[in-house]
N, C-alpha and C positions, 0 to 999 in steps of 0.2 A: 504493500500499499503505500503510495506517494504522500509525502507530507509537505505542506505548505511552510512556510517561515514562521507561522504561528504553531505552537505545539498542540493547541487545543483545536486545530483546524485538521480535518481528515480529508484527503483528496482520493477517494478509492478508484477514481477513473478521471480522465481529463476534463470533463464538464461537469463533475458533481463534486460538491462541498458538504460536509457536515460538521456540526460543531455543538458544542454545549453553550446555551444562552442564559446567562446570570445565573447559573446552578439550578435552573428550572424547567428547561426543556431542551429536546434535542431539535436543532434546526437543520434543514436538508434544502439545499439549493440545487437544481438540477436543470440546466439551459445552456444551450450552445452560446458561442460568442455572437450569433445572429439572432438571438432570441427564440430559437426553435427548440422543442422538445428534444432530450437526448435519447438516443437509440442504444439500447443496452444488449450486449450478449449475454448468455447464461452465466458466464464467467464474471462479467461486470456486475450483474445483479446480484451473485453470491457475494462479491468484494463488498457492494454497498450494504448488503444485509449484515455482513460480518462487522463492518464499521459502525452500523447503528445498533447493533447488539452490543458492542464495546462501550458505546456512548451510554446505552440504557444501564448497563452494569454501574457505570461511574455516576450516573444521575441519580439512580435509586436512594443510595445512602444520604446524597446531598438534600434530596426532596424530603426524606424522613426528618433529618436534622433541622430543615427550615420549618416544618410541620411542628415539631417539638418546641422549637424556639417561639414560635407563633402562638401556641397554647401556653407557653410559660408566661409571655407577655400579656395575654389575656387573662391571666389568674388561673392557670390550670383548665381553661376550657369552661370556666363557669360564668 
C-alpha cells in the first residue's frame, strides 16, 4: 500500500485516499484527476477494503474513548 506524506492518509490505489477525520470517522475519497469515478480491479477493491478495515480498527478505541469522555463531562450520563 502506497502512503502519502501524511502518515494517517492511506493511498491503496492511485486515485483513492482514506484517512481518519478528527478521530471520529473514516473518510474515503475516490475520484480521478478529471472528476470521474474510479474504476477498480478485484485487487484494487481488496486493497481499499484492507485499508478501510485497518482504519476501522484504529477508530474503534478512539470512538469509545470519546464516548466515555463525553459521558464523564455530562455527569456520567445523568
